[in-house]
DOMAR-699227 format. One record per residue: residue number from 0; residue in three letters; x, y, z of N, C-alpha, C in turn. Coordinates in Angstrom, 2 decimals, always signed. Layout:
N
<site NUM ALA <X Y Z> <X Y Z> <X Y Z>>
...
//
This chain:
237
<site 0 MET <+61.93 +188.96 +292.78> <+62.91 +189.54 +293.69> <+63.87 +188.44 +294.18>>
<site 1 THR <+65.20 +188.69 +294.08> <+66.19 +187.70 +294.47> <+66.24 +187.55 +295.99>>
<site 2 SER <+66.90 +186.48 +296.45> <+67.01 +186.24 +297.89> <+67.79 +187.36 +298.58>>
<site 3 MET <+68.80 +187.91 +297.89> <+69.58 +189.01 +298.46> <+68.72 +190.26 +298.60>>
<site 4 GLU <+67.89 +190.51 +297.60> <+66.99 +191.67 +297.65> <+65.96 +191.50 +298.76>>
<site 5 LEU <+65.49 +190.27 +298.96> <+64.53 +190.00 +300.03> <+65.16 +190.22 +301.39>>
<site 6 GLN <+66.42 +189.80 +301.55> <+67.13 +190.01 +302.81> <+67.32 +191.49 +303.07>>
<site 7 PHE <+67.69 +192.23 +302.02> <+67.88 +193.67 +302.16> <+66.56 +194.35 +302.51>>
<site 8 LEU <+65.46 +193.88 +301.90> <+64.14 +194.44 +302.18> <+63.75 +194.20 +303.64>>
<site 9 ASP <+64.07 +193.02 +304.17> <+63.78 +192.72 +305.57> <+64.56 +193.65 +306.50>>
<site 10 LEU <+65.85 +193.84 +306.21> <+66.68 +194.73 +307.02> <+66.19 +196.17 +306.93>>
<site 11 LEU <+65.83 +196.58 +305.71> <+65.32 +197.93 +305.50> <+64.01 +198.14 +306.24>>
<site 12 SER <+63.15 +197.14 +306.25> <+61.86 +197.22 +306.95> <+62.08 +197.44 +308.44>>
<site 13 ILE <+63.04 +196.70 +309.01> <+63.32 +196.81 +310.44> <+63.88 +198.18 +310.78>>
<site 14 SER <+64.88 +198.63 +310.00> <+65.50 +199.93 +310.27> <+64.52 +201.08 +310.06>>
<site 15 ALA <+63.70 +200.99 +309.01> <+62.70 +202.03 +308.74> <+61.64 +202.07 +309.84>>
<site 16 THR <+61.30 +200.90 +310.37> <+60.32 +200.83 +311.46> <+60.83 +201.57 +312.69>>
<site 17 PHE <+62.06 +201.27 +313.10> <+62.63 +201.90 +314.29> <+62.84 +203.40 +314.10>>
<site 18 SER <+63.37 +203.80 +312.94> <+63.64 +205.22 +312.72> <+62.35 +206.03 +312.61>>
<site 19 THR <+61.32 +205.46 +311.98> <+60.05 +206.19 +311.84> <+59.34 +206.32 +313.18>>
<site 20 ILE <+59.33 +205.24 +313.96> <+58.72 +205.32 +315.29> <+59.50 +206.32 +316.15>>
<site 21 GLY <+60.83 +206.33 +315.99> <+61.64 +207.32 +316.70> <+61.24 +208.74 +316.35>>
<site 22 MET <+60.92 +208.98 +315.07> <+60.47 +210.30 +314.65> <+59.10 +210.63 +315.24>>
<site 23 PHE <+58.23 +209.63 +315.34> <+56.92 +209.87 +315.95> <+57.06 +210.27 +317.42>>
<site 24 LEU <+58.12 +209.82 +318.08> <+58.29 +210.08 +319.51> <+58.75 +211.50 +319.82>>
<site 25 VAL <+59.05 +212.30 +318.78> <+59.52 +213.66 +319.05> <+58.42 +214.53 +319.66>>
<site 26 GLY <+57.19 +214.05 +319.69> <+56.11 +214.81 +320.33> <+56.13 +214.72 +321.84>>
<site 27 ILE <+56.90 +213.77 +322.39> <+56.94 +213.57 +323.84> <+57.49 +214.79 +324.59>>
<site 28 PRO <+58.62 +215.39 +324.15> <+59.11 +216.59 +324.85> <+58.08 +217.72 +324.85>>
<site 29 MET <+57.34 +217.87 +323.75> <+56.31 +218.91 +323.68> <+55.22 +218.63 +324.71>>
<site 30 CYS <+54.80 +217.36 +324.82> <+53.76 +217.00 +325.79> <+54.23 +217.24 +327.22>>
<site 31 LYS <+55.50 +216.93 +327.49> <+56.05 +217.18 +328.82> <+56.03 +218.67 +329.14>>
<site 32 SER <+56.36 +219.48 +328.13> <+56.35 +220.93 +328.31> <+54.94 +221.44 +328.58>>
<site 33 ILE <+53.96 +220.91 +327.85> <+52.55 +221.31 +328.04> <+52.08 +220.94 +329.44>>
<site 34 ILE <+52.40 +219.73 +329.87> <+51.98 +219.27 +331.20> <+52.66 +220.10 +332.29>>
<site 35 ARG <+53.94 +220.41 +332.11> <+54.67 +221.20 +333.09> <+54.10 +222.61 +333.20>>
<site 36 LYS <+53.80 +223.23 +332.06> <+53.25 +224.59 +332.05> <+51.75 +224.62 +332.30>>
<site 37 LYS <+51.10 +223.43 +332.19> <+49.65 +223.32 +332.32> <+48.93 +224.20 +331.30>>
<site 38 SER <+49.54 +224.31 +330.13> <+48.96 +225.11 +329.06> <+49.51 +224.64 +327.71>>
<site 39 SER <+48.64 +224.60 +326.71> <+49.07 +224.24 +325.35> <+49.07 +225.47 +324.44>>
<site 40 GLU <+49.13 +226.64 +325.06> <+49.13 +227.89 +324.29> <+50.34 +227.91 +323.35>>
<site 41 GLY <+50.09 +228.29 +322.10> <+51.16 +228.37 +321.12> <+51.39 +227.09 +320.35>>
<site 42 VAL <+50.59 +226.05 +320.63> <+50.74 +224.77 +319.92> <+49.49 +224.53 +319.08>>
<site 43 SER <+49.66 +224.41 +317.78> <+48.52 +224.17 +316.89> <+48.15 +222.69 +316.89>>
<site 44 PRO <+46.85 +222.37 +316.96> <+46.41 +220.97 +316.90> <+46.41 +220.40 +315.48>>
<site 45 VAL <+46.51 +221.27 +314.48> <+46.36 +220.84 +313.09> <+47.40 +219.79 +312.66>>
<site 46 PRO <+48.71 +220.00 +312.91> <+49.67 +218.98 +312.47> <+49.43 +217.62 +313.10>>
<site 47 PHE <+49.00 +217.60 +314.36> <+48.76 +216.33 +315.05> <+47.53 +215.63 +314.49>>
<site 48 ALA <+46.49 +216.41 +314.21> <+45.28 +215.84 +313.61> <+45.57 +215.32 +312.21>>
<site 49 MET <+46.33 +216.10 +311.44> <+46.70 +215.68 +310.08> <+47.51 +214.40 +310.12>>
<site 50 CYS <+48.42 +214.32 +311.06> <+49.28 +213.15 +311.17> <+48.47 +211.92 +311.59>>
<site 51 ALA <+47.52 +212.11 +312.50> <+46.66 +211.00 +312.95> <+45.82 +210.47 +311.79>>
<site 52 VAL <+45.23 +211.37 +311.02> <+44.41 +210.97 +309.87> <+45.28 +210.27 +308.83>>
<site 53 SER <+46.46 +210.82 +308.58> <+47.37 +210.21 +307.61> <+47.77 +208.80 +308.04>>
<site 54 CYS <+48.08 +208.63 +309.33> <+48.43 +207.31 +309.84> <+47.27 +206.33 +309.71>>
<site 55 PHE <+46.05 +206.82 +309.95> <+44.87 +205.96 +309.84> <+44.68 +205.49 +308.40>>
<site 56 PHE <+44.84 +206.41 +307.46> <+44.70 +206.05 +306.04> <+45.79 +205.05 +305.63>>
<site 57 TRP <+47.04 +205.31 +306.04> <+48.13 +204.40 +305.70> <+47.96 +203.06 +306.39>>
<site 58 LEU <+47.39 +203.07 +307.58> <+47.11 +201.81 +308.28> <+46.14 +200.95 +307.47>>
<site 59 GLN <+45.09 +201.58 +306.97> <+44.12 +200.86 +306.14> <+44.76 +200.39 +304.82>>
<site 60 TYR <+45.66 +201.22 +304.29> <+46.37 +200.85 +303.06> <+47.24 +199.61 +303.31>>
<site 61 GLY <+47.94 +199.61 +304.45> <+48.78 +198.47 +304.79> <+47.98 +197.20 +305.00>>
<site 62 ILE <+46.81 +197.34 +305.63> <+45.94 +196.18 +305.85> <+45.45 +195.63 +304.50>>
<site 63 LEU <+45.04 +196.55 +303.63> <+44.52 +196.15 +302.32> <+45.60 +195.50 +301.46>>
<site 64 LYS <+46.84 +195.97 +301.64> <+47.96 +195.46 +300.84> <+48.67 +194.28 +301.51>>
<site 65 HIS <+48.27 +193.97 +302.75> <+48.91 +192.90 +303.53> <+50.40 +193.19 +303.76>>
<site 66 ASP <+50.69 +194.46 +304.08> <+52.06 +194.88 +304.35> <+52.19 +195.13 +305.86>>
<site 67 ARG <+52.84 +194.20 +306.56> <+52.93 +194.28 +308.02> <+53.76 +195.47 +308.49>>
<site 68 THR <+54.76 +195.86 +307.71> <+55.60 +196.99 +308.09> <+54.78 +198.28 +308.13>>
<site 69 ILE <+54.01 +198.53 +307.09> <+53.17 +199.73 +307.03> <+52.11 +199.69 +308.12>>
<site 70 VAL <+51.54 +198.52 +308.38> <+50.51 +198.38 +309.41> <+51.08 +198.71 +310.78>>
<site 71 LEU <+52.22 +198.12 +311.13> <+52.82 +198.32 +312.45> <+53.17 +199.77 +312.70>>
<site 72 ILE <+53.88 +200.38 +311.76> <+54.35 +201.75 +311.93> <+53.18 +202.72 +312.08>>
<site 73 ASN <+52.18 +202.57 +311.25> <+51.08 +203.53 +311.28> <+50.11 +203.27 +312.42>>
<site 74 LEU <+50.06 +202.05 +312.92> <+49.27 +201.78 +314.12> <+49.90 +202.49 +315.32>>
<site 75 VAL <+51.22 +202.36 +315.44> <+51.94 +203.06 +316.52> <+51.81 +204.57 +316.35>>
<site 76 GLY <+51.99 +205.05 +315.12> <+51.89 +206.48 +314.85> <+50.51 +207.03 +315.18>>
<site 77 PHE <+49.47 +206.31 +314.81> <+48.10 +206.76 +315.07> <+47.84 +206.86 +316.57>>
<site 78 ILE <+48.25 +205.84 +317.32> <+48.05 +205.85 +318.78> <+48.79 +207.01 +319.42>>
<site 79 LEU <+50.04 +207.24 +319.01> <+50.83 +208.33 +319.58> <+50.22 +209.69 +319.27>>
<site 80 GLN <+49.77 +209.89 +318.03> <+49.19 +211.18 +317.67> <+47.90 +211.45 +318.43>>
<site 81 VAL <+47.10 +210.41 +318.65> <+45.87 +210.56 +319.44> <+46.21 +210.94 +320.88>>
<site 82 LEU <+47.26 +210.32 +321.44> <+47.69 +210.64 +322.80> <+48.20 +212.08 +322.88>>
<site 83 TYR <+49.00 +212.49 +321.89> <+49.49 +213.87 +321.87> <+48.32 +214.85 +321.80>>
<site 84 TYR <+47.35 +214.51 +320.97> <+46.18 +215.38 +320.79> <+45.39 +215.47 +322.10>>
<site 85 ALA <+45.31 +214.36 +322.83> <+44.59 +214.34 +324.11> <+45.28 +215.24 +325.13>>
<site 86 VAL <+46.62 +215.20 +325.15> <+47.37 +216.07 +326.07> <+47.14 +217.53 +325.70>>
<site 87 LEU <+47.22 +217.83 +324.42> <+46.99 +219.19 +323.94> <+45.59 +219.66 +324.30>>
<site 88 TYR <+44.61 +218.79 +324.08> <+43.20 +219.13 +324.35> <+42.97 +219.41 +325.83>>
<site 89 SER <+43.53 +218.56 +326.69> <+43.28 +218.68 +328.12> <+43.86 +219.95 +328.73>>
<site 90 HIS <+44.82 +220.58 +328.04> <+45.44 +221.79 +328.57> <+45.19 +223.01 +327.67>>
<site 91 SER <+44.17 +222.91 +326.81> <+43.89 +224.01 +325.88> <+42.68 +224.83 +326.33>>
<site 92 LYS <+42.74 +226.12 +326.02> <+41.60 +227.00 +326.29> <+40.73 +227.17 +325.04>>
<site 93 GLN <+41.24 +226.71 +323.89> <+40.51 +226.84 +322.63> <+39.81 +225.53 +322.29>>
<site 94 LYS <+38.91 +225.11 +323.16> <+38.24 +223.81 +323.00> <+37.42 +223.75 +321.71>>
<site 95 ASN <+36.76 +224.84 +321.36> <+35.89 +224.83 +320.17> <+36.69 +224.55 +318.90>>
<site 96 PHE <+37.85 +225.19 +318.78> <+38.69 +224.99 +317.60> <+39.19 +223.55 +317.55>>
<site 97 ILE <+39.59 +223.02 +318.70> <+40.09 +221.64 +318.76> <+38.97 +220.66 +318.45>>
<site 98 HIS <+37.74 +220.96 +318.94> <+36.58 +220.11 +318.62> <+36.35 +220.07 +317.11>>
<site 99 LEU <+36.48 +221.23 +316.47> <+36.26 +221.33 +315.03> <+37.27 +220.49 +314.25>>
<site 100 ILE <+38.54 +220.61 +314.64> <+39.60 +219.84 +313.98> <+39.39 +218.34 +314.22>>
<site 101 MET <+39.01 +217.99 +315.45> <+38.77 +216.59 +315.79> <+37.61 +216.02 +314.99>>
<site 102 LEU <+36.54 +216.81 +314.85> <+35.37 +216.37 +314.09> <+35.73 +216.13 +312.63>>
<site 103 ALA <+36.54 +217.03 +312.07> <+36.97 +216.88 +310.67> <+37.76 +215.59 +310.49>>
<site 104 GLY <+38.64 +215.29 +311.45> <+39.43 +214.07 +311.38> <+38.58 +212.81 +311.49>>
<site 105 ILE <+37.61 +212.83 +312.41> <+36.71 +211.68 +312.59> <+35.87 +211.46 +311.34>>
<site 106 LEU <+35.38 +212.54 +310.74> <+34.58 +212.43 +309.52> <+35.40 +211.85 +308.37>>
<site 107 ALA <+36.65 +212.28 +308.26> <+37.52 +211.78 +307.19> <+37.77 +210.28 +307.36>>
<site 108 CYS <+38.05 +209.85 +308.59> <+38.30 +208.42 +308.85> <+37.02 +207.59 +308.67>>
<site 109 SER <+35.88 +208.15 +309.07> <+34.60 +207.45 +308.91> <+34.24 +207.30 +307.44>>
<site 110 ALA <+34.50 +208.38 +306.67> <+34.22 +208.33 +305.23> <+35.06 +207.26 +304.54>>
<site 111 LEU <+36.32 +207.14 +304.98> <+37.19 +206.11 +304.40> <+36.67 +204.71 +304.73>>
<site 112 GLN <+36.26 +204.50 +305.98> <+35.73 +203.20 +306.37> <+34.48 +202.83 +305.57>>
<site 113 TYR <+33.63 +203.82 +305.34> <+32.42 +203.59 +304.55> <+32.78 +203.21 +303.12>>
<site 114 TYR <+33.77 +203.93 +302.55> <+34.21 +203.64 +301.19> <+34.78 +202.23 +301.09>>
<site 115 LEU <+35.58 +201.83 +302.07> <+36.19 +200.50 +302.05> <+35.15 +199.39 +302.18>>
<site 116 MET <+34.11 +199.65 +302.97> <+33.05 +198.65 +303.14> <+32.24 +198.48 +301.86>>
<site 117 LYS <+32.04 +199.58 +301.12> <+31.21 +199.54 +299.92> <+31.98 +199.10 +298.67>>
<site 118 SER <+33.31 +199.20 +298.71> <+34.12 +198.86 +297.54> <+34.15 +197.36 +297.31>>
<site 119 THR <+34.15 +196.98 +296.04> <+34.14 +195.55 +295.69> <+35.40 +195.12 +294.92>>
<site 120 ASN <+35.99 +196.05 +294.16> <+37.19 +195.72 +293.38> <+38.44 +196.03 +294.21>>
<site 121 HIS <+39.18 +194.99 +294.58> <+40.34 +195.16 +295.47> <+41.42 +196.05 +294.87>>
<site 122 ASN <+41.81 +195.81 +293.63> <+42.89 +196.58 +293.00> <+42.53 +198.05 +292.84>>
<site 123 THR <+41.29 +198.31 +292.43> <+40.83 +199.70 +292.27> <+40.82 +200.41 +293.62>>
<site 124 THR <+40.33 +199.72 +294.64> <+40.27 +200.29 +295.98> <+41.67 +200.59 +296.50>>
<site 125 LEU <+42.60 +199.65 +296.28> <+43.99 +199.83 +296.74> <+44.64 +201.02 +296.06>>
<site 126 ASN <+44.43 +201.17 +294.75> <+45.00 +202.30 +294.02> <+44.40 +203.63 +294.46>>
<site 127 ASN <+43.09 +203.65 +294.66> <+42.43 +204.88 +295.10> <+42.89 +205.28 +296.50>>
<site 128 LEU <+43.01 +204.28 +297.38> <+43.47 +204.57 +298.74> <+44.92 +205.03 +298.73>>
<site 129 GLY <+45.74 +204.44 +297.85> <+47.12 +204.87 +297.72> <+47.23 +206.33 +297.30>>
<site 130 LYS <+46.36 +206.75 +296.38> <+46.34 +208.15 +295.95> <+45.94 +209.07 +297.09>>
<site 131 MET <+44.96 +208.63 +297.89> <+44.54 +209.42 +299.06> <+45.70 +209.58 +300.04>>
<site 132 CYS <+46.42 +208.49 +300.28> <+47.56 +208.52 +301.21> <+48.65 +209.45 +300.69>>
<site 133 LEU <+48.89 +209.41 +299.40> <+49.89 +210.27 +298.78> <+49.53 +211.74 +298.99>>
<site 134 VAL <+48.26 +212.08 +298.74> <+47.80 +213.47 +298.92> <+47.94 +213.89 +300.38>>
<site 135 LEU <+47.58 +213.00 +301.31> <+47.68 +213.31 +302.74> <+49.13 +213.56 +303.14>>
<site 136 ASN <+50.06 +212.79 +302.59> <+51.47 +213.01 +302.89> <+51.93 +214.38 +302.43>>
<site 137 VAL <+51.51 +214.77 +301.25> <+51.87 +216.09 +300.72> <+51.26 +217.19 +301.60>>
<site 138 LEU <+50.01 +217.00 +302.03> <+49.37 +217.96 +302.92> <+50.09 +218.05 +304.26>>
<site 139 ASN <+50.63 +216.92 +304.72> <+51.36 +216.92 +305.98> <+52.62 +217.77 +305.91>>
<site 140 PHE <+53.21 +217.86 +304.69> <+54.37 +218.73 +304.54> <+54.00 +220.18 +304.86>>
<site 141 ALA <+52.77 +220.55 +304.51> <+52.34 +221.94 +304.66> <+51.58 +222.20 +305.95>>
<site 142 SER <+51.23 +221.17 +306.72> <+50.39 +221.36 +307.90> <+50.98 +222.29 +308.96>>
<site 143 PRO <+52.33 +222.36 +309.14> <+52.84 +223.32 +310.11> <+52.50 +224.76 +309.78>>
<site 144 LEU <+52.19 +225.06 +308.52> <+51.83 +226.42 +308.15> <+50.52 +226.85 +308.80>>
<site 145 ALA <+49.76 +225.89 +309.33> <+48.50 +226.21 +309.98> <+48.70 +227.06 +311.22>>
<site 146 VAL <+49.91 +227.05 +311.78> <+50.14 +227.86 +312.96> <+50.01 +229.35 +312.64>>
<site 147 LEU <+50.20 +229.70 +311.38> <+50.02 +231.09 +310.99> <+48.57 +231.50 +311.14>>
<site 148 VAL <+47.66 +230.57 +310.81> <+46.23 +230.83 +310.91> <+45.79 +230.84 +312.36>>
<site 149 ASN <+46.38 +229.92 +313.16> <+45.97 +229.76 +314.54> <+46.71 +230.69 +315.48>>
<site 150 GLY <+47.63 +231.48 +314.92> <+48.36 +232.42 +315.75> <+49.33 +231.75 +316.71>>
<site 151 SER <+49.87 +230.60 +316.33> <+50.73 +229.86 +317.22> <+52.19 +230.23 +317.01>>
<site 152 ASN <+53.01 +229.85 +317.96> <+54.43 +230.11 +317.91> <+55.13 +229.00 +317.13>>
<site 153 TRP <+55.96 +229.35 +316.16> <+56.61 +228.33 +315.33> <+57.51 +227.43 +316.14>>
<site 154 LYS <+58.01 +227.88 +317.29> <+58.92 +227.07 +318.09> <+58.22 +225.88 +318.72>>
<site 155 SER <+56.89 +225.89 +318.74> <+56.15 +224.84 +319.43> <+55.80 +223.65 +318.54>>
<site 156 ILE <+56.16 +223.68 +317.26> <+55.78 +222.60 +316.35> <+56.83 +221.49 +316.41>>
<site 157 TYR <+56.43 +220.34 +316.87> <+57.32 +219.19 +316.96> <+56.81 +218.01 +316.14>>
<site 158 CYS <+55.58 +218.10 +315.61> <+54.99 +216.95 +314.92> <+55.69 +216.68 +313.60>>
<site 159 ARG <+56.09 +215.43 +313.37> <+56.75 +215.12 +312.12> <+55.79 +214.61 +311.08>>
<site 160 CYS <+55.64 +213.27 +311.07> <+54.80 +212.59 +310.09> <+55.07 +213.14 +308.70>>
<site 161 ASN <+56.37 +213.24 +308.29> <+56.79 +213.80 +307.01> <+56.64 +215.31 +306.95>>
<site 162 SER <+56.35 +215.98 +308.08> <+56.22 +217.43 +308.08> <+57.60 +218.06 +308.10>>
<site 163 ILE <+57.83 +219.00 +307.21> <+59.08 +219.74 +307.20> <+58.83 +221.09 +307.85>>
<site 164 PHE <+59.75 +221.52 +308.69> <+59.50 +222.70 +309.50> <+59.68 +223.98 +308.67>>
<site 165 PHE <+58.65 +224.28 +307.86> <+58.69 +225.44 +306.99> <+58.87 +226.74 +307.79>>
<site 166 LEU <+58.23 +226.80 +308.93> <+58.28 +228.03 +309.72> <+59.68 +228.23 +310.30>>
<site 167 LEU <+60.35 +227.15 +310.66> <+61.73 +227.25 +311.12> <+62.62 +227.75 +309.98>>
<site 168 GLN <+62.37 +227.25 +308.78> <+63.15 +227.68 +307.63> <+62.93 +229.17 +307.36>>
<site 169 LYS <+61.69 +229.61 +307.54> <+61.38 +231.03 +307.36> <+62.18 +231.86 +308.36>>
<site 170 GLU <+62.26 +231.37 +309.61> <+63.02 +232.07 +310.64> <+64.51 +232.08 +310.30>>
<site 171 VAL <+65.01 +230.97 +309.77> <+66.42 +230.88 +309.38> <+66.74 +231.92 +308.31>>
<site 172 ILE <+65.89 +231.99 +307.28> <+66.11 +232.94 +306.18> <+65.99 +234.38 +306.67>>
<site 173 LYS <+65.04 +234.60 +307.59> <+64.82 +235.95 +308.12> <+66.02 +236.43 +308.94>>
<site 174 THR <+66.54 +235.55 +309.80> <+67.63 +235.93 +310.70> <+69.01 +235.62 +310.14>>
<site 175 LYS <+69.03 +234.87 +308.99> <+70.30 +234.43 +308.40> <+71.13 +233.63 +309.42>>
<site 176 SER <+70.44 +232.79 +310.17> <+71.08 +231.95 +311.18> <+70.36 +230.62 +311.28>>
<site 177 CYS <+71.12 +229.54 +311.43> <+70.54 +228.20 +311.60> <+70.44 +227.82 +313.08>>
<site 178 GLU <+70.55 +228.82 +313.95> <+70.54 +228.56 +315.38> <+69.28 +227.85 +315.84>>
<site 179 CYS <+68.14 +228.17 +315.20> <+66.86 +227.61 +315.63> <+66.52 +226.29 +314.95>>
<site 180 LEU <+67.32 +225.90 +313.95> <+67.01 +224.71 +313.16> <+67.74 +223.49 +313.74>>
<site 181 PRO <+67.01 +222.46 +314.17> <+67.65 +221.29 +314.79> <+68.32 +220.38 +313.76>>
<site 182 LEU <+69.65 +220.39 +313.74> <+70.40 +219.59 +312.76> <+70.10 +218.09 +312.86>>
<site 183 PRO <+70.08 +217.50 +314.08> <+69.79 +216.05 +314.15> <+68.43 +215.69 +313.55>>
<site 184 LEU <+67.43 +216.54 +313.78> <+66.09 +216.25 +313.25> <+66.06 +216.40 +311.73>>
<site 185 CYS <+66.80 +217.38 +311.21> <+66.87 +217.56 +309.76> <+67.54 +216.34 +309.11>>
<site 186 ALA <+68.62 +215.87 +309.74> <+69.31 +214.69 +309.22> <+68.42 +213.46 +309.31>>
<site 187 ALA <+67.67 +213.35 +310.42> <+66.76 +212.22 +310.60> <+65.66 +212.23 +309.55>>
<site 188 ASN <+65.16 +213.43 +309.21> <+64.15 +213.57 +308.15> <+64.66 +212.97 +306.84>>
<site 189 LEU <+65.92 +213.29 +306.52> <+66.52 +212.79 +305.27> <+66.68 +211.27 +305.31>>
<site 190 ILE <+67.15 +210.75 +306.43> <+67.38 +209.30 +306.56> <+66.07 +208.53 +306.43>>
<site 191 VAL <+65.04 +208.99 +307.14> <+63.75 +208.29 +307.12> <+63.13 +208.35 +305.73>>
<site 192 ALA <+63.16 +209.54 +305.11> <+62.60 +209.68 +303.76> <+63.34 +208.79 +302.76>>
<site 193 ALA <+64.67 +208.72 +302.90> <+65.47 +207.89 +302.00> <+65.16 +206.40 +302.20>>
<site 194 GLN <+64.98 +206.01 +303.46> <+64.65 +204.61 +303.75> <+63.32 +204.22 +303.10>>
<site 195 TRP <+62.32 +205.09 +303.24> <+61.01 +204.77 +302.68> <+60.99 +204.85 +301.16>>
<site 196 PHE <+61.82 +205.72 +300.61> <+61.93 +205.77 +299.15> <+62.50 +204.45 +298.62>>
<site 197 LEU <+63.55 +203.96 +299.29> <+64.14 +202.68 +298.89> <+63.13 +201.54 +299.08>>
<site 198 TYR <+62.38 +201.60 +300.17> <+61.36 +200.58 +300.42> <+60.32 +200.58 +299.30>>
<site 199 GLY <+59.85 +201.77 +298.95> <+58.88 +201.90 +297.86> <+59.43 +201.42 +296.54>>
<site 200 LEU <+60.74 +201.66 +296.34> <+61.40 +201.22 +295.11> <+61.45 +199.69 +295.04>>
<site 201 LEU <+61.79 +199.07 +296.16> <+61.92 +197.60 +296.19> <+60.58 +196.89 +296.04>>
<site 202 VAL <+59.53 +197.48 +296.63> <+58.21 +196.83 +296.54> <+57.40 +197.38 +295.37>>
<site 203 SER <+58.02 +198.26 +294.57> <+57.38 +198.85 +293.38> <+56.05 +199.52 +293.73>>
<site 204 ASP <+56.10 +200.40 +294.73> <+54.90 +201.11 +295.18> <+55.08 +202.61 +294.97>>
<site 205 PRO <+54.44 +203.18 +293.94> <+54.60 +204.61 +293.65> <+54.04 +205.50 +294.75>>
<site 206 TYR <+53.06 +205.00 +295.50> <+52.44 +205.81 +296.55> <+53.35 +205.97 +297.76>>
<site 207 ILE <+54.34 +205.12 +297.87> <+55.37 +205.27 +298.90> <+56.55 +206.05 +298.35>>
<site 208 LYS <+56.90 +205.80 +297.10> <+58.06 +206.46 +296.49> <+57.88 +207.96 +296.33>>
<site 209 ILE <+56.76 +208.38 +295.74> <+56.58 +209.78 +295.35> <+56.64 +210.75 +296.54>>
<site 210 PRO <+55.85 +210.53 +297.62> <+55.92 +211.49 +298.73> <+57.28 +211.52 +299.40>>
<site 211 ASN <+57.98 +210.39 +299.41> <+59.29 +210.38 +300.04> <+60.37 +210.97 +299.15>>
<site 212 MET <+60.14 +211.02 +297.84> <+61.02 +211.80 +296.96> <+60.92 +213.27 +297.33>>
<site 213 ILE <+59.69 +213.72 +297.58> <+59.48 +215.11 +298.01> <+60.14 +215.33 +299.36>>
<site 214 GLY <+59.99 +214.34 +300.26> <+60.60 +214.44 +301.58> <+62.11 +214.55 +301.51>>
<site 215 ILE <+62.73 +213.78 +300.61> <+64.18 +213.84 +300.44> <+64.60 +215.23 +299.94>>
<site 216 ALA <+63.88 +215.74 +298.95> <+64.21 +217.06 +298.38> <+64.12 +218.16 +299.44>>
<site 217 LEU <+63.05 +218.12 +300.25> <+62.87 +219.14 +301.28> <+63.90 +218.98 +302.40>>
<site 218 ALA <+64.25 +217.75 +302.74> <+65.26 +217.52 +303.77> <+66.64 +218.00 +303.31>>
<site 219 VAL <+66.95 +217.77 +302.03> <+68.21 +218.26 +301.46> <+68.24 +219.78 +301.49>>
<site 220 PHE <+67.09 +220.41 +301.18> <+67.01 +221.87 +301.24> <+67.27 +222.36 +302.66>>
<site 221 GLN <+66.68 +221.68 +303.64> <+66.90 +222.05 +305.03> <+68.38 +221.98 +305.38>>
<site 222 LEU <+69.02 +220.87 +305.02> <+70.43 +220.69 +305.36> <+71.31 +221.69 +304.64>>
<site 223 SER <+70.90 +222.10 +303.44> <+71.69 +223.08 +302.69> <+71.74 +224.43 +303.40>>
<site 224 LEU <+70.72 +224.71 +304.22> <+70.69 +225.97 +304.96> <+71.85 +226.07 +305.94>>
<site 225 PHE <+72.32 +224.92 +306.43> <+73.44 +224.92 +307.38> <+74.75 +225.32 +306.69>>
<site 226 PHE <+74.83 +225.12 +305.37> <+76.02 +225.52 +304.62> <+75.92 +226.97 +304.17>>
<site 227 ILE <+74.67 +227.45 +304.00> <+74.46 +228.83 +303.53> <+74.56 +229.83 +304.68>>
<site 228 PHE <+73.96 +229.46 +305.83> <+73.91 +230.36 +306.97> <+74.70 +229.78 +308.14>>
<site 229 PRO <+75.29 +230.65 +308.98> <+76.04 +230.15 +310.14> <+75.11 +229.56 +311.19>>
<site 230 LYS <+75.71 +228.78 +312.09> <+74.93 +228.14 +313.15> <+74.41 +229.16 +314.15>>
<site 231 GLU <+75.21 +230.19 +314.44> <+74.81 +231.20 +315.41> <+74.69 +232.55 +314.73>>
<site 232 ARG <+73.80 +233.37 +315.30> <+73.61 +234.70 +314.75> <+74.84 +235.56 +315.03>>
<site 233 ALA <+75.09 +236.43 +314.07> <+76.19 +237.37 +314.28> <+75.78 +238.40 +315.30>>
<site 234 HIS <+76.61 +238.59 +316.34> <+76.29 +239.54 +317.40> <+77.01 +240.86 +317.13>>
<site 235 ARG <+76.26 +241.91 +317.25> <+76.85 +243.23 +317.04> <+77.68 +243.60 +318.27>>
<site 236 GLY <+78.81 +244.25 +318.00> <+79.66 +244.66 +319.10> <+79.21 +245.95 +319.73>>
//
C-alpha cells in the first residue's frame, strides 16, 4: 500500500468511526421517549440484542485482526446497545420475552469466547469469525422484521447497526408516501455503508466488503423511494 493510500485509509478510518458512532446514537431519542412515557410498549428488543451480539463478534474480530478502528467502533456500539437494552428492560412489562432474548445473546457471546479459547490456528479462526460476523450483519438487516412477531409498532424501531427499515419501506409502498421515511437517516445509511465498503476494499477484507455492498444496495433502494413516491400523502378534498 502506497503512502497516499495509507493517508487516505487513516482519514477514512476517522470519518467512518465518527459516522458509525453517530448512527449508533440514534437510539438515544427512543430511550428518552421510553423514559418520558415510562413504558417501552411497541419497541422490540430483538434489533438491540442482535446489534449488541454483532458488535461483540466484530469486537473480537477486530482484536484478533489487530484492527483498532474495528475494535473502537464496536466497543462503543456494544456498550450503547447494552445501555439501550437496559432502558427498554427497565420499562417493559414483557420481562420473560426480554429475558429469553438476553439469554440467547449471552449464550452466543459465551459460545464465541469458548471457541476462541479452544482455537489454535490464528488464520483459520480469523476466517471463521469473519464469516460469523458477515452472517450477523446480514441478519441485522432483517432484525426489524421481528416487530411483526412481537406485535410492535414499526414507528418505534430506531436501532441501526446496518439495519434497514424494512417496515418503514412497507409503509411507504402501502401509502405511496415517503412521509414516514427519514431522508437524513437513509442518506446516512448510504454514506456509512460506502465508507466501510471502501475501508474493506483498502484492507482487502471480504467480510467487511460483502455486507456493506448489501448495505449500499438497500440504502440506494431506500433513497429511490423518494423519487418514486411524494414526500407527503395526497389529501382528498
